[in-house]
N, C-alpha and C positions, 0 to 999 in steps of 0.2 A: 446818406448815401442815396445817389440818383436810382429810381427804379430802372430796371434793366430794359432795353429795347428789345422788342421782337425781332427777329431775324427776318431781315426782307431781302430777299435775292431779285434781283430784276429778272423778269421774265421777257423772254424773247416775245416781241409781237406776233399776234395771230399771222400765218403767212395767208396772204390774200389768194382767194381763188382765181383761178385763170380768166374766169369771166368778168370778175370785178376789177381786175387789172386795167381792162380796157375802159371800164366805166367811169373809174376813181382816178385813174392816173398812177396807179401803183404799178411800179415796174421792177425788173430784175435788180436795177441798180440801187433803188431804195432799199430792197430786200437785202441786198449785200452791205448796205451803208447800215443799217438797222441790226444785222448780225454781227458786224463788226463793232458796233457801238456797244451790243450785249456783252460780247468777248471780253471789250475793254473793261466795261464795269463790272464784270465777274473778276477780272484780274485785280482791279484796284480793290474790290472787297476782300479778296483773298489776301492782299497785300496788308490792308489795314487789320485783318484778323490776324496775321503773322504778327504785325508790330503791337497789336494790342495783348497777344499773348505773350510776346517777350517782355513787355512792360509788366504785365500782371507777375510773371515769373521773377522778374527783378525785383518788384516789389515784396514778394514773399520770401525771397532770399536775404533782403535787407532786414526785414521784418523779424526771420529768424536769428540772424546775427545780432540784432539788437537785444532780442529777447535772451539770447544765450549770454551775451554782455552782462545785461542787467542780472542774471541769476548767478553769475560768477561775482559780480560786485556785491550783491546782497550775501552770499555765502561768506565772502573776505571780510565784510563789515560785521556780520555775525559772529565770525572766528575772532576777529579783533577784539569784540565786545566781550566775550568770554574769557579771552586772556586777559583782559584789563580788570574785570571782575576778579579774576582768580589772583591777579596781583595786588589788587585792593584787599581782599578777604585773607590773604595769606598771613600777615602779620597777626590778625586776630585768631585765626586758626591756629598758629603756632603757640600764641599766648594760652589759649584754651587748652592745648595739649599739655604745657607745662603746668598749668593748674590742674588738670586732671592727674598728672604724675603727682604732684605735690598733695593731692587729696588721698591718693593710693597710699603714699607714704605715711601721711597722717593716721589713716585708719589702721594701717598695720602697728604703728606706735601705740594707738590707742588699745588695740588688741592685745598687743604685748603688756602693756600696763594694766589692763584688766586682769590679765591671766595672772601677772606678779601680783596684784592686790588680792586675787583670790586665794593664791597660795599663801600670801602672807596672813590672811583673815584665817584660813583653815589652819595654820601653824599657830596664830596666836589663840585660836579656839582649843587646840590640841593642848598649848601649854596650859592654859586656864583650866582646862579639865585637869591635867596632872596636877596642877597646883590645889585645885578644889579636893581632889581623891585625897591627896596628901593631907590637907587640913581636915578633911571629914576623919581619915583614920586617927590623927591626933586627939579628935575631939570624942572619939569613940573610946579611946583608951583611958 
């Protein structure tokens, strides 16, 4: 970026003193001509400033529009990516859910079998105790 130029406005030439106009040849027509030139330069500088400001404003508007569009494009791409990732992962997640359900079912069956086995063990122990008590009574007699 080029360095900013300092604002320089043309200043009207100094007005000659009445006594100098005779000696230097500076007269009223030259003063009018220099004043007109100064006015013309001021108007030109003002027009240039207006054009420069308009260009600057147009550049800013254009840049803001591009930035907004880029943000929208990035957001859209991120959303698409998330949807694609979910679509790719969905079958795996569903399979994991099925496996988790099967695991719960197997654990429930194991728990049921353990309780049945425990009941069978206690029942067999009770029957054995009754049988042993009966034999002990027969041996004592």
